[in-house]
MOPAC internal coordinates of N, CA, C and O (Angstrom, degrees):
PM7 1SCF
backbone

  N    0.0000 0     0.00 0     0.00 0    0    0    0
  C    1.5364 1     0.00 0     0.00 0    1    0    0
  C    1.4196 1   107.71 1     0.00 0    2    1    0
  O    1.2310 1   123.79 1   -37.60 1    3    2    1
  N    1.4438 1   110.34 1   142.40 1    3    2    1
  C    1.3816 1   114.76 1  -176.10 1    5    3    2
  C    1.6472 1   101.80 1  -118.04 1    6    5    3
  O    1.2310 1   118.87 1   -16.53 1    7    6    5
  N    1.2153 1   119.76 1   163.47 1    7    6    5
  C    1.4599 1   119.72 1  -175.39 1    9    7    6
  C    1.4792 1   113.90 1    73.93 1   10    9    7
  O    1.2310 1   121.71 1     2.98 1   11   10    9
  N    1.3613 1   114.33 1  -177.02 1   11   10    9
  C    1.4645 1   119.47 1   178.80 1   13   11   10
  C    1.5104 1   114.72 1   -64.31 1   14   13   11
  O    1.2310 1   122.23 1   -25.72 1   15   14   13
  N    1.4571 1   113.33 1   154.28 1   15   14   13
  C    1.4716 1   112.40 1   168.63 1   17   15   14
  C    1.5682 1   112.61 1   -70.12 1   18   17   15
  O    1.2310 1   116.27 1   -59.32 1   19   18   17
  N    1.1324 1   124.69 1   120.68 1   19   18   17
  C    1.4102 1   129.38 1  -177.97 1   21   19   18
  C    1.5926 1   111.85 1   -85.62 1   22   21   19
  O    1.2310 1   117.80 1   -69.16 1   23   22   21
  N    1.2975 1   121.79 1   110.84 1   23   22   21
  C    1.4544 1   126.44 1  -165.99 1   25   23   22
  C    1.5896 1   102.94 1  -119.74 1   26   25   23
  O    1.2310 1   119.83 1   -46.81 1   27   26   25
  N    1.3014 1   117.94 1   133.19 1   27   26   25
  C    1.4264 1   127.81 1   166.54 1   29   27   26
  C    1.4908 1   107.25 1  -105.52 1   30   29   27
  O    1.2310 1   120.71 1   -62.85 1   31   30   29
  N    1.3246 1   116.25 1   117.15 1   31   30   29
  C    1.6176 1   120.71 1   172.04 1   33   31   30
  C    1.4184 1   111.06 1  -109.33 1   34   33   31
  O    1.2310 1   122.05 1   -53.33 1   35   34   33
  N    1.4235 1   113.68 1   126.67 1   35   34   33
  C    1.4199 1   118.24 1   178.91 1   37   35   34
  C    1.5360 1   112.05 1  -119.35 1   38   37   35
  O    1.2310 1   122.92 1   -54.74 1   39   38   37
  N    1.2780 1   112.02 1   125.26 1   39   38   37
  C    1.5867 1   114.21 1  -171.43 1   41   39   38
  C    1.5769 1   105.10 1  -157.00 1   42   41   39
  O    1.2310 1   117.12 1   -44.46 1   43   42   41
  N    1.1747 1   123.08 1   135.54 1   43   42   41
  C    1.5036 1   124.35 1   176.43 1   45   43   42
  C    1.5373 1   110.78 1   -85.62 1   46   45   43
  O    1.2310 1   117.70 1   162.22 1   47   46   45
  N    1.2456 1   121.98 1   -17.78 1   47   46   45
  C    1.3570 1   125.07 1  -177.24 1   49   47   46
  C    1.6837 1   110.35 1   -86.27 1   50   49   47
  O    1.2310 1   122.79 1   -72.09 1   51   50   49
  N    1.1954 1   112.25 1   107.91 1   51   50   49
  C    1.5463 1   121.65 1  -172.90 1   53   51   50
  C    1.4673 1   108.12 1   -53.40 1   54   53   51
  O    1.2310 1   121.33 1   129.68 1   55   54   53
  N    1.3759 1   115.07 1   -50.32 1   55   54   53
  C    1.5294 1   116.84 1  -178.23 1   57   55   54
  C    1.4750 1   112.85 1   -59.64 1   58   57   55
  O    1.2310 1   116.80 1   132.34 1   59   58   57
  N    1.2902 1   123.69 1   -47.66 1   59   58   57
  C    1.3578 1   128.09 1  -175.99 1   61   59   58
  C    1.5531 1   109.42 1   -66.69 1   62   61   59
  O    1.2310 1   122.70 1   146.12 1   63   62   61
  N    1.3744 1   112.43 1   -33.88 1   63   62   61
  C    1.5397 1   117.10 1  -178.02 1   65   63   62
  C    1.5738 1   104.00 1   -70.53 1   66   65   63
  O    1.2310 1   118.47 1   140.53 1   67   66   65
  N    1.2943 1   120.52 1   -39.47 1   67   66   65
  C    1.4556 1   121.25 1  -178.09 1   69   67   66
  C    1.5804 1   109.87 1   -66.94 1   70   69   67
  O    1.2310 1   120.95 1   139.68 1   71   70   69
  N    1.2898 1   115.79 1   -40.32 1   71   70   69
  C    1.5418 1   120.37 1  -176.79 1   73   71   70
  C    1.5829 1   102.79 1   -63.11 1   74   73   71
  O    1.2310 1   120.81 1   130.55 1   75   74   73
  N    1.3236 1   116.05 1   -49.45 1   75   74   73
  C    1.4756 1   120.00 1  -174.30 1   77   75   74
  C    1.5392 1   105.48 1   -60.16 1   78   77   75
  O    1.2310 1   118.56 1   123.46 1   79   78   77
  N    1.2923 1   120.35 1   -56.54 1   79   78   77
  C    1.4352 1   121.90 1  -177.91 1   81   79   78
  C    1.5048 1   112.06 1   -57.93 1   82   81   79
  O    1.2310 1   115.44 1   137.29 1   83   82   81
  N    1.2298 1   126.26 1   -42.71 1   83   82   81
  C    1.4077 1   127.42 1   177.40 1   85   83   82
  C    1.4784 1   110.91 1   -69.03 1   86   85   83
  O    1.2310 1   117.48 1   147.43 1   87   86   85
  N    1.3185 1   122.41 1   -32.57 1   87   86   85
  C    1.5138 1   124.19 1  -176.59 1   89   87   86
  C    1.5802 1   103.43 1   -74.92 1   90   89   87
  O    1.2310 1   122.33 1   134.93 1   91   90   89
  N    1.3197 1   113.14 1   -45.07 1   91   90   89
  C    1.5413 1   113.88 1  -175.99 1   93   91   90
  C    1.5855 1   111.54 1   -72.66 1   94   93   91
  O    1.2310 1   120.68 1   154.43 1   95   94   93
  N    1.3768 1   116.30 1   -25.57 1   95   94   93
  C    1.4236 1   116.26 1  -179.00 1   97   95   94
  C    1.5796 1   111.23 1   -73.47 1   98   97   95
  O    1.2310 1   120.37 1   173.25 1   99   98   97
  N    1.3327 1   116.89 1    -6.75 1   99   98   97
  C    1.4625 1   120.40 1   175.12 1  101   99   98
  C    1.5393 1   108.59 1   -74.60 1  102  101   99
  O    1.2310 1   120.14 1   159.25 1  103  102  101
  N    1.2834 1   117.33 1   -20.75 1  103  102  101
  C    1.4718 1   121.62 1   177.11 1  105  103  102
  C    1.5906 1   109.12 1   -96.37 1  106  105  103
  O    1.2310 1   121.00 1   -69.63 1  107  106  105
  N    1.3876 1   115.69 1   110.37 1  107  106  105
  C    1.4358 1   118.18 1  -178.89 1  109  107  106
  C    1.4726 1   118.51 1   -62.78 1  110  109  107
  O    1.2310 1   123.68 1   164.49 1  111  110  109
  N    1.4684 1   110.55 1   -15.51 1  111  110  109
  C    1.5363 1   116.47 1  -176.88 1  113  111  110
  C    1.5828 1   111.49 1   -88.67 1  114  113  111
  O    1.2310 1   121.41 1  -174.03 1  115  114  113
  N    1.3787 1   114.91 1     5.97 1  115  114  113
  C    1.4348 1   116.99 1  -179.80 1  117  115  114
  C    1.4591 1   111.32 1  -119.83 1  118  117  115
  O    1.2310 1   121.55 1   -50.93 1  119  118  117
  N    1.3596 1   114.64 1   129.07 1  119  118  117
  C    1.5745 1   118.87 1   174.56 1  121  119  118
  C    1.5321 1   104.82 1  -107.99 1  122  121  119
  O    1.2310 1   122.61 1   -71.24 1  123  122  121
  N    1.2695 1   112.61 1   108.76 1  123  122  121
  C    1.4612 1   118.87 1  -176.33 1  125  123  122
  C    1.6016 1   112.45 1  -100.22 1  126  125  123
  O    1.2310 1   120.54 1   -44.30 1  127  126  125
  N    1.3112 1   116.57 1   135.70 1  127  126  125
  C    1.4622 1   122.52 1   173.10 1  129  127  126
  C    1.5053 1   103.05 1  -120.89 1  130  129  127
  O    1.2310 1   118.99 1   -29.53 1  131  130  129
  N    1.3035 1   119.53 1   150.47 1  131  130  129
  C    1.3984 1   125.82 1   179.45 1  133  131  130
  C    1.6215 1   110.40 1  -124.46 1  134  133  131
  O    1.2310 1   121.54 1   -24.87 1  135  134  133
  N    1.3234 1   114.67 1   155.13 1  135  134  133
  C    1.4154 1   125.65 1   170.83 1  137  135  134
  C    1.5590 1   112.10 1  -136.91 1  138  137  135
  O    1.2310 1   118.24 1   -35.14 1  139  138  137
  N    1.1334 1   120.97 1   144.86 1  139  138  137
  C    1.4903 1   129.11 1   179.96 1  141  139  138
  C    1.3994 1   114.74 1   -84.00 1  142  141  139
  O    1.2310 1   118.08 1   169.60 1  143  142  141
  N    1.3932 1   121.26 1   -10.40 1  143  142  141
  C    1.3939 1   122.56 1  -175.68 1  145  143  142
  C    1.5620 1   109.73 1  -164.92 1  146  145  143
  O    1.2310 1   121.31 1   -18.05 1  147  146  145
  N    1.2780 1   115.09 1   161.95 1  147  146  145
  C    1.4355 1   118.33 1  -179.37 1  149  147  146
  C    1.5402 1   108.86 1   -61.80 1  150  149  147
  O    1.2310 1   118.59 1   136.30 1  151  150  149
  N    1.3131 1   120.30 1   -43.70 1  151  150  149
  C    1.3779 1   127.39 1   178.06 1  153  151  150
  C    1.5192 1   110.58 1   -55.64 1  154  153  151
  O    1.2310 1   121.58 1   132.17 1  155  154  153
  N    1.2597 1   114.58 1   -47.83 1  155  154  153
  C    1.4557 1   114.46 1  -178.86 1  157  155  154
  C    1.5860 1   114.26 1   -66.87 1  158  157  155
  O    1.2310 1   123.03 1   145.57 1  159  158  157
  N    1.3539 1   111.80 1   -34.43 1  159  158  157
  C    1.4567 1   116.17 1   179.27 1  161  159  158
  C    1.4960 1   112.93 1   -66.19 1  162  161  159
  O    1.2310 1   121.37 1   144.21 1  163  162  161
  N    1.3754 1   114.99 1   -35.79 1  163  162  161
  C    1.4662 1   120.89 1   177.98 1  165  163  162
  C    1.5306 1   109.85 1   -71.55 1  166  165  163
  O    1.2310 1   119.97 1   134.55 1  167  166  165
  N    1.2390 1   117.67 1   -45.45 1  167  166  165
  C    1.4853 1   122.29 1   175.79 1  169  167  166
  C    1.5052 1   111.65 1   -59.23 1  170  169  167
  O    1.2310 1   120.40 1   135.24 1  171  170  169
  N    1.2555 1   116.83 1   -44.76 1  171  170  169
  C    1.4687 1   119.54 1   177.92 1  173  171  170
  C    1.5109 1   113.42 1   -60.98 1  174  173  171
  O    1.2310 1   120.27 1   130.41 1  175  174  173
  N    1.3887 1   117.09 1   -49.59 1  175  174  173
  C    1.4496 1   127.13 1   174.85 1  177  175  174
  C    1.5052 1   115.22 1   -54.11 1  178  177  175
  O    1.2310 1   122.78 1   137.98 1  179  178  177
  N    1.4040 1   112.28 1   -42.02 1  179  178  177
  C    1.4404 1   117.75 1  -176.89 1  181  179  178
  C    1.4523 1   114.92 1   -77.23 1  182  181  179
  O    1.2310 1   119.60 1   169.27 1  183  182  181
  N    1.4633 1   118.36 1   -10.73 1  183  182  181
  C    1.4329 1   118.28 1  -174.21 1  185  183  182
  C    1.4842 1   114.98 1  -121.79 1  186  185  183
  O    1.2310 1   120.59 1  -166.26 1  187  186  185
  N    1.3063 1   116.49 1    13.74 1  187  186  185
  C    1.5814 1   122.17 1  -177.98 1  189  187  186
  C    1.4629 1   105.73 1  -134.81 1  190  189  187
  O    1.2310 1   124.39 1   -18.71 1  191  190  189
  N    1.4088 1   109.18 1   161.29 1  191  190  189
  C    1.3892 1   119.93 1   175.57 1  193  191  190
  C    1.4621 1   114.44 1   -90.47 1  194  193  191
  O    1.2310 1   121.79 1   169.27 1  195  194  193
  N    1.2917 1   114.19 1   -10.73 1  195  194  193
  C    1.5357 1   125.52 1   178.01 1  197  195  194
  C    1.6246 1   103.26 1   -65.80 1  198  197  195
  O    1.2310 1   123.62 1   -58.39 1  199  198  197
  N    1.2888 1   110.67 1   121.61 1  199  198  197
  C    1.5214 1   115.09 1   174.52 1  201  199  198
  C    1.4087 1   110.59 1  -118.72 1  202  201  199
  O    1.2310 1   118.75 1   -52.69 1  203  202  201
  N    1.4717 1   119.99 1   127.31 1  203  202  201
  C    1.3504 1   120.13 1   178.83 1  205  203  202
  C    1.5694 1   113.32 1   -73.03 1  206  205  203
  O    1.2310 1   120.81 1   -26.49 1  207  206  205
  N    1.2551 1   116.05 1   153.51 1  207  206  205
  C    1.4497 1   123.18 1   173.18 1  209  207  206
  C    1.5284 1   106.24 1   -89.52 1  210  209  207
  O    1.2310 1   118.85 1   152.16 1  211  210  209
  N    1.2605 1   119.80 1   -27.84 1  211  210  209
  C    1.5296 1   121.54 1   179.28 1  213  211  210
  C    1.5094 1   104.71 1  -144.30 1  214  213  211
  O    1.2310 1   123.97 1   -30.18 1  215  214  213
  N    1.3876 1   109.98 1   149.82 1  215  214  213
  C    1.5260 1   118.33 1   172.68 1  217  215  214
  C    1.5340 1   106.97 1  -112.74 1  218  217  215
  O    1.2310 1   118.39 1   -40.53 1  219  218  217
  N    1.2000 1   120.67 1   139.47 1  219  218  217
  C    1.3669 1   128.15 1   176.70 1  221  219  218
  C    1.6102 1   108.30 1  -126.97 1  222  221  219
  O    1.2310 1   119.56 1   -67.03 1  223  222  221
  N    1.2615 1   118.45 1   112.97 1  223  222  221
  C    1.4178 1   123.68 1  -169.00 1  225  223  222
  C    1.5633 1   113.62 1  -126.38 1  226  225  223
  O    1.2310 1   120.55 1   -44.26 1  227  226  225
  N    1.3111 1   116.56 1   135.74 1  227  226  225
  C    1.4611 1   124.13 1   173.98 1  229  227  226
  C    1.5674 1   100.52 1   -73.34 1  230  229  227
  O    1.2310 1   122.68 1   -38.95 1  231  230  229
  N    1.3021 1   112.48 1   141.05 1  231  230  229
  C    1.4804 1   116.74 1   171.67 1  233  231  230
  C    1.5297 1   115.54 1   -70.54 1  234  233  231
  O    1.2310 1   122.19 1   124.64 1  235  234  233
  N    1.3068 1   113.41 1   -55.36 1  235  234  233
  C    1.4854 1   119.59 1  -171.70 1  237  235  234
  C    1.5496 1   110.05 1   -94.22 1  238  237  235
  O    1.2310 1   124.50 1   -79.59 1  239  238  237
  N    1.3651 1   108.97 1   100.41 1  239  238  237
  C    1.4895 1   120.47 1   177.63 1  241  239  238
  C    1.4425 1   104.10 1  -130.79 1  242  241  239
  O    1.2310 1   120.77 1   -33.29 1  243  242  241
  N    1.3849 1   116.13 1   146.71 1  243  242  241
  C    1.5577 1   118.09 1   175.11 1  245  243  242
  C    1.5083 1   109.62 1   -77.88 1  246  245  243
  O    1.2310 1   122.33 1   -27.54 1  247  246  245
  N    1.3387 1   113.15 1   152.46 1  247  246  245
  C    1.4259 1   119.47 1  -177.23 1  249  247  246
  C    1.7008 1   111.66 1    81.68 1  250  249  247
  O    1.2310 1   123.18 1    94.31 1  251  250  249
  N    1.2882 1   111.51 1   -85.69 1  251  250  249
  C    1.4180 1   118.44 1  -176.78 1  253  251  250
  C    1.5188 1   107.96 1  -114.14 1  254  253  251
  O    1.2310 1   120.31 1   -75.14 1  255  254  253
  N    1.4272 1   117.02 1   104.86 1  255  254  253
  C    1.3582 1   118.38 1  -177.01 1  257  255  254
  C    1.5754 1   115.41 1   -71.02 1  258  257  255
  O    1.2310 1   116.94 1    -0.74 1  259  258  257
  N    1.2892 1   123.43 1   179.26 1  259  258  257
  C    1.4711 1   121.80 1  -178.95 1  261  259  258
  C    1.5506 1   113.08 1   -61.03 1  262  261  259
  O    1.2310 1   120.93 1   142.14 1  263  262  261
  N    1.2482 1   115.83 1   -37.86 1  263  262  261
  C    1.5456 1   118.84 1   176.86 1  265  263  262
  C    1.4562 1   112.21 1   -62.48 1  266  265  263
  O    1.2310 1   121.05 1   128.37 1  267  266  265
  N    1.2922 1   115.59 1   -51.63 1  267  266  265
  C    1.3900 1   118.27 1   177.59 1  269  267  266
  C    1.5623 1   116.86 1   -60.20 1  270  269  267
  O    1.2310 1   122.61 1   141.99 1  271  270  269
  N    1.3034 1   112.60 1   -38.01 1  271  270  269
  C    1.4159 1   118.20 1   176.73 1  273  271  270
  C    1.4790 1   111.99 1   -65.90 1  274  273  271
  O    1.2310 1   118.87 1   138.31 1  275  274  273
  N    1.4013 1   119.76 1   -41.69 1  275  274  273
  C    1.4717 1   121.63 1   174.47 1  277  275  274
  C    1.5497 1   108.46 1   -57.83 1  278  277  275
  O    1.2310 1   121.79 1   132.14 1  279  278  277
  N    1.2817 1   114.18 1   -47.86 1  279  278  277
  C    1.5436 1   115.98 1  -173.74 1  281  279  278
  C    1.4958 1   106.41 1   -56.51 1  282  281  279
  O    1.2310 1   120.32 1   131.85 1  283  282  281
  N    1.4642 1   116.99 1   -48.15 1  283  282  281
  C    1.4298 1   120.72 1  -174.88 1  285  283  282
  C    1.5884 1   112.27 1   -64.41 1  286  285  283
  O    1.2310 1   122.63 1   140.49 1  287  286  285
  N    1.2395 1   112.56 1   -39.51 1  287  286  285
  C    1.5601 1   114.57 1  -176.25 1  289  287  286
  C    1.5668 1   107.99 1   -74.85 1  290  289  287
  O    1.2310 1   118.24 1   149.80 1  291  290  289
  N    1.3330 1   120.96 1   -30.20 1  291  290  289
  C    1.4388 1   122.30 1   178.23 1  293  291  290
  C    1.5507 1   108.86 1   -65.42 1  294  293  291
  O    1.2310 1   118.29 1   154.89 1  295  294  293
  N    1.3249 1   120.87 1   -25.11 1  295  294  293
  C    1.4404 1   122.06 1  -176.64 1  297  295  294
  C    1.5153 1   112.97 1   -79.07 1  298  297  295
  O    1.2310 1   120.90 1   167.73 1  299  298  297
  N    1.4373 1   115.89 1   -12.27 1  299  298  297
  C    1.4377 1   120.44 1  -179.91 1  301  299  298
  C    1.5020 1   110.27 1   -81.50 1  302  301  299
  O    1.2310 1   123.20 1   -30.68 1  303  302  301
  N    1.3239 1   111.47 1   149.32 1  303  302  301
  C    1.5011 1   118.04 1   177.47 1  305  303  302
  C    1.4900 1   114.95 1   -53.34 1  306  305  303
  O    1.2310 1   119.83 1   -52.01 1  307  306  305
  N    1.3764 1   117.92 1   127.99 1  307  306  305
  C    1.4952 1   115.87 1  -179.09 1  309  307  306
  C    1.5277 1   118.25 1    89.81 1  310  309  307
  O    1.2310 1   121.15 1   165.44 1  311  310  309
  N    1.3622 1   115.41 1   -14.56 1  311  310  309
  C    1.4270 1   117.45 1  -173.52 1  313  311  310
  C    1.5577 1   112.46 1  -110.17 1  314  313  311
  O    1.2310 1   120.59 1  -179.95 1  315  314  313
  N    1.3004 1   116.48 1     0.05 1  315  314  313
  C    1.4709 1   117.23 1  -174.52 1  317  315  314
  C    1.4851 1   120.18 1   -60.24 1  318  317  315
  O    1.2310 1   121.74 1   152.13 1  319  318  317
  N    1.2884 1   114.28 1   -27.87 1  319  318  317
  C    1.4147 1   124.54 1  -177.99 1  321  319  318
  C    1.4948 1   113.67 1  -114.50 1  322  321  319
  O    1.2310 1   119.64 1  -175.77 1  323  322  321
  N    1.2855 1   118.29 1     4.23 1  323  322  321
  C    1.5078 1   120.41 1   179.55 1  325  323  322
  C    1.5248 1   111.64 1   -64.95 1  326  325  323
  O    1.2310 1   120.95 1   -54.01 1  327  326  325
  N    1.4076 1   115.79 1   125.99 1  327  326  325
  C    1.3795 1   119.13 1  -178.82 1  329  327  326
  C    1.5998 1   108.59 1   -60.79 1  330  329  327
  O    1.2310 1   123.08 1   -36.03 1  331  330  329
  N    1.3990 1   111.71 1   143.97 1  331  330  329
  C    1.4501 1   120.05 1   179.55 1  333  331  330
  C    1.4589 1   112.04 1  -132.73 1  334  333  331
  O    1.2310 1   121.51 1   -38.20 1  335  334  333
  N    1.4225 1   114.73 1   141.80 1  335  334  333
  C    1.3717 1   121.20 1   177.70 1  337  335  334
  C    1.5708 1   108.23 1  -125.04 1  338  337  335
  O    1.2310 1   119.22 1   -35.97 1  339  338  337
  N    1.3108 1   119.09 1   144.03 1  339  338  337
  C    1.4201 1   120.64 1   174.27 1  341  339  338
  C    1.5574 1   110.13 1  -104.00 1  342  341  339
  O    1.2310 1   122.21 1   -36.89 1  343  342  341
  N    1.4004 1   113.37 1   143.11 1  343  342  341
  C    1.4679 1   119.22 1   172.82 1  345  343  342
  C    1.5782 1   105.83 1  -113.03 1  346  345  343
  O    1.2310 1   122.50 1   -52.00 1  347  346  345
  N    1.2176 1   112.81 1   128.00 1  347  346  345
  C    1.4958 1   116.58 1  -176.71 1  349  347  346
  C    1.5694 1   112.46 1  -149.87 1  350  349  347
  O    1.2310 1   118.51 1   -26.99 1  351  350  349
  N    1.2885 1   120.44 1   153.01 1  351  350  349
  C    1.4313 1   126.51 1   177.95 1  353  351  350
  C    1.5965 1   106.51 1   -92.71 1  354  353  351
  O    1.2310 1   121.63 1   155.86 1  355  354  353
  N    1.2781 1   114.49 1   -24.14 1  355  354  353
  C    1.4992 1   114.10 1  -170.79 1  357  355  354
  C    1.6432 1   105.96 1  -129.65 1  358  357  355
  O    1.2310 1   121.68 1   -68.60 1  359  358  357
  N    1.3487 1   114.39 1   111.40 1  359  358  357
  C    1.3491 1   118.19 1   175.47 1  361  359  358
  C    1.4725 1   112.31 1  -158.66 1  362  361  359
  O    1.2310 1   121.61 1   -61.71 1  363  362  361
  N    1.3429 1   114.52 1   118.29 1  363  362  361
  C    1.3917 1   123.53 1   175.81 1  365  363  362
  C    1.4707 1   110.36 1   -88.85 1  366  365  363
  O    1.2310 1   118.89 1   -10.26 1  367  366  365
  N    1.3499 1   119.73 1   169.74 1  367  366  365
  C    1.4228 1   121.85 1  -175.35 1  369  367  366
  C    1.6186 1   108.48 1   -56.50 1  370  369  367
  O    1.2310 1   120.66 1   139.26 1  371  370  369
  N    1.3556 1   116.35 1   -40.74 1  371  370  369
  C    1.4460 1   115.00 1  -177.50 1  373  371  370
  C    1.5124 1   112.60 1   -70.45 1  374  373  371
  O    1.2310 1   119.38 1   151.96 1  375  374  373
  N    1.3066 1   118.80 1   -28.04 1  375  374  373
  C    1.3732 1   124.12 1   171.30 1  377  375  374
  C    1.6180 1   115.35 1   -59.19 1  378  377  375
  O    1.2310 1   126.45 1   130.47 1  379  378  377
  N    1.3309 1   105.20 1   -49.53 1  379  378  377
  C    1.5518 1   116.45 1   179.11 1  381  379  378
  C    1.4854 1   106.62 1   -61.12 1  382  381  379
  O    1.2310 1   119.50 1   133.46 1  383  382  381
  N    1.2929 1   118.56 1   -46.54 1  383  382  381
  C    1.5266 1   119.11 1  -179.01 1  385  383  382
  C    1.4929 1   111.56 1   -62.13 1  386  385  383
  O    1.2310 1   119.15 1   143.28 1  387  386  385
  N    1.4539 1   119.23 1   -36.72 1  387  386  385
  C    1.4472 1   117.23 1   175.37 1  389  387  386
  C    1.3820 1   115.54 1   -68.74 1  390  389  387
  O    1.2310 1   118.54 1   148.53 1  391  390  389
  N    1.3811 1   120.39 1   -31.47 1  391  390  389
  C    1.4189 1   122.14 1   178.22 1  393  391  390
  C    1.5334 1   114.31 1   -68.03 1  394  393  391
  O    1.2310 1   124.41 1   145.64 1  395  394  393
  N    1.3532 1   109.13 1   -34.36 1  395  394  393
  C    1.5033 1   114.87 1  -179.48 1  397  395  394
  C    1.5750 1   105.04 1   -76.74 1  398  397  395
  O    1.2310 1   117.51 1   151.43 1  399  398  397
  N    1.2605 1   122.34 1   -28.57 1  399  398  397
  C    1.4501 1   125.00 1   174.77 1  401  399  398
  C    1.5300 1   109.80 1   -64.69 1  402  401  399
  O    1.2310 1   123.49 1   143.25 1  403  402  401
  N    1.2334 1   110.92 1   -36.75 1  403  402  401
  C    1.5475 1   118.55 1   174.07 1  405  403  402
  C    1.4271 1   116.35 1   -72.48 1  406  405  403
  O    1.2310 1   119.13 1   173.87 1  407  406  405
  N    1.3511 1   119.27 1    -6.13 1  407  406  405
  C    1.4121 1   122.57 1   174.39 1  409  407  406
  C    1.5695 1   115.47 1   106.29 1  410  409  407
  O    1.2310 1   121.49 1  -169.60 1  411  410  409
  N    1.3875 1   114.75 1    10.40 1  411  410  409
  C    1.4456 1   118.18 1   174.61 1  413  411  410
  C    1.5910 1   111.02 1   -70.73 1  414  413  411
  O    1.2310 1   121.39 1   -37.98 1  415  414  413
  N    1.2750 1   114.95 1   142.02 1  415  414  413
  C    1.5397 1   117.73 1   177.85 1  417  415  414
  C    1.5703 1   103.29 1   -82.44 1  418  417  415
  O    1.2310 1   117.43 1   153.86 1  419  418  417
  N    1.2940 1   122.49 1   -26.14 1  419  418  417
  C    1.4553 1   124.06 1  -176.31 1  421  419  418
  C    1.5706 1   111.42 1  -176.07 1  422  421  419
  O    1.2310 1   123.85 1    -3.02 1  423  422  421
  N    1.2245 1   110.21 1   176.98 1  423  422  421
  C    1.3949 1   124.55 1  -176.20 1  425  423  422
  C    1.4966 1   111.42 1  -132.38 1  426  425  423
  O    1.2310 1   120.31 1   -50.56 1  427  426  425
  N    1.4653 1   117.01 1   129.44 1  427  426  425
  C    1.4662 1   117.58 1  -177.57 1  429  427  426
  C    1.5291 1    99.89 1  -116.40 1  430  429  427
  O    1.2310 1   122.58 1   -47.80 1  431  430  429
  N    1.3588 1   112.65 1   132.20 1  431  430  429
  C    1.5549 1   120.27 1  -169.77 1  433  431  430
  C    1.5083 1   106.19 1   -94.39 1  434  433  431
  O    1.2310 1   116.70 1   -39.73 1  435  434  433
  N    1.2819 1   123.88 1   140.27 1  435  434  433
  C    1.4055 1   129.51 1   173.25 1  437  435  434
  C    1.5320 1   102.36 1   -96.16 1  438  437  435
  O    1.2310 1   122.77 1   -43.38 1  439  438  437
  N    1.3996 1   112.30 1   136.62 1  439  438  437
  C    1.3850 1   127.91 1     6.43 1  441  439  438
  C    1.6146 1   107.54 1   -80.56 1  442  441  439
  O    1.2310 1   122.24 1   -22.66 1  443  442  441
  N    1.3495 1   113.33 1   157.34 1  443  442  441
  C    1.4918 1   123.67 1  -178.39 1  445  443  442
  C    1.4699 1   106.19 1  -124.37 1  446  445  443
  O    1.2310 1   118.28 1   -20.02 1  447  446  445
  N    1.2536 1   120.87 1   159.98 1  447  446  445
  C    1.4666 1   132.40 1   173.36 1  449  447  446
  C    1.5506 1   104.56 1   -79.77 1  450  449  447
  O    1.2310 1   116.32 1   -77.19 1  451  450  449
  N    1.2555 1   124.60 1   102.81 1  451  450  449
  C    1.4968 1   123.11 1   178.05 1  453  451  450
  C    1.5848 1   108.03 1   -58.76 1  454  453  451
  O    1.2310 1   117.49 1   147.32 1  455  454  453
  N    1.3467 1   122.38 1   -32.68 1  455  454  453
  C    1.4203 1   117.49 1  -177.92 1  457  455  454
  C    1.5361 1   111.77 1   -78.25 1  458  457  455
  O    1.2310 1   117.93 1   169.73 1  459  458  457
  N    1.3111 1   121.54 1   -10.27 1  459  458  457
  C    1.4102 1   125.83 1   173.58 1  461  459  458
  C    1.5774 1   114.44 1   -99.52 1  462  461  459
  O    1.2310 1   120.08 1   171.96 1  463  462  461
  N    1.3121 1   117.45 1    -8.04 1  463  462  461
  C    1.3884 1   122.37 1  -164.25 1  465  463  462
  C    1.6032 1   109.33 1   -59.64 1  466  465  463
  O    1.2310 1   121.81 1   132.54 1  467  466  465
  N    1.2228 1   114.14 1   -47.46 1  467  466  465
  C    1.6109 1   116.73 1  -178.36 1  469  467  466
  C    1.4929 1   109.03 1   -59.51 1  470  469  467
  O    1.2310 1   118.85 1   133.22 1  471  470  469
  N    1.3362 1   119.79 1   -46.78 1  471  470  469
  C    1.3735 1   123.64 1   176.22 1  473  471  470
  C    1.5154 1   111.94 1   -56.86 1  474  473  471
  O    1.2310 1   120.07 1   135.84 1  475  474  473
  N    1.2540 1   117.47 1   -44.16 1  475  474  473
  C    1.5240 1   122.26 1  -175.06 1  477  475  474
  C    1.5097 1   106.89 1   -65.48 1  478  477  475
  O    1.2310 1   119.86 1   138.01 1  479  478  477
  N    1.3690 1   117.88 1   -41.99 1  479  478  477
  C    1.3246 1   122.66 1  -173.85 1  481  479  478
  C    1.6149 1   108.43 1   -68.48 1  482  481  479
  O    1.2310 1   121.41 1   134.75 1  483  482  481
  N    1.2781 1   114.90 1   -45.25 1  483  482  481
  C    1.4417 1   117.92 1   177.66 1  485  483  482
  C    1.5410 1   112.92 1   -64.66 1  486  485  483
  O    1.2310 1   118.59 1   148.27 1  487  486  485
  N    1.4350 1   120.29 1   -31.73 1  487  486  485
  C    1.3948 1   118.76 1   176.64 1  489  487  486
  C    1.5097 1   109.79 1   -72.75 1  490  489  487
  O    1.2310 1   119.89 1   137.61 1  491  490  489
  N    1.3354 1   117.82 1   -42.39 1  491  490  489
  C    1.5478 1   116.07 1  -179.66 1  493  491  490
  C    1.5098 1   113.21 1   -61.42 1  494  493  491
  O    1.2310 1   119.58 1   136.05 1  495  494  493
  N    1.3366 1   118.41 1   -43.95 1  495  494  493
  C    1.4422 1   117.83 1  -177.37 1  497  495  494
  C    1.4841 1   113.44 1   -74.57 1  498  497  495
  O    1.2310 1   117.16 1   170.50 1  499  498  497
  N    1.3578 1   123.01 1    -9.50 1  499  498  497
  C    1.3843 1   125.61 1  -179.83 1  501  499  498
  C    1.4915 1   110.11 1   -92.21 1  502  501  499
  O    1.2310 1   117.54 1   170.29 1  503  502  501
  N    1.3697 1   122.29 1    -9.71 1  503  502  501
  C    1.5074 1   128.07 1   178.36 1  505  503  502
  C    1.5023 1   106.54 1   -73.93 1  506  505  503
  O    1.2310 1   120.73 1   -37.67 1  507  506  505
  N    1.2770 1   116.21 1   142.33 1  507  506  505
  C    1.4361 1   117.51 1   175.35 1  509  507  506
  C    1.4781 1   113.88 1   -76.67 1  510  509  507
  O    1.2310 1   120.10 1   180.00 1  511  510  509

C-alpha cells in the first residue's frame, strides 16, 4: 500500500468520535474519515471514490449496529475484504469470538489509550 492508511471510523458517540479522530490525526500516515451512524457510513462509502483500507466500528449504535454496518459495507464494491475492527465497552469472550466469526480482525476495548490507538489498529490488522 502506498500513501496513508485510509481509515473509516463509525461511532454515534460524538465525544469518542472526536477523541479517536484527534488521536489518529497525530499519526501523519493515517487519513481518517468519520461517520455518526452505520447508515451514514454506508451512504458515504456508496457515493465516494475514497476507499478505506480499514474499517473501525462501534458495536452499539442505534438503528444499524456495528455488525449490521459491517455486513452492509462489505456488500459495496471494493470493500468486501477490507479489514474491520470493532470498538466496544462491553465484550465477553463469546462476543469477541462472534465478532471474529463475522469477519472482524480484532476488538479494541473501551476505555483505550488514545496515544496507542494507531499502533493497536496497525497491530490488529496485521494479524493473520
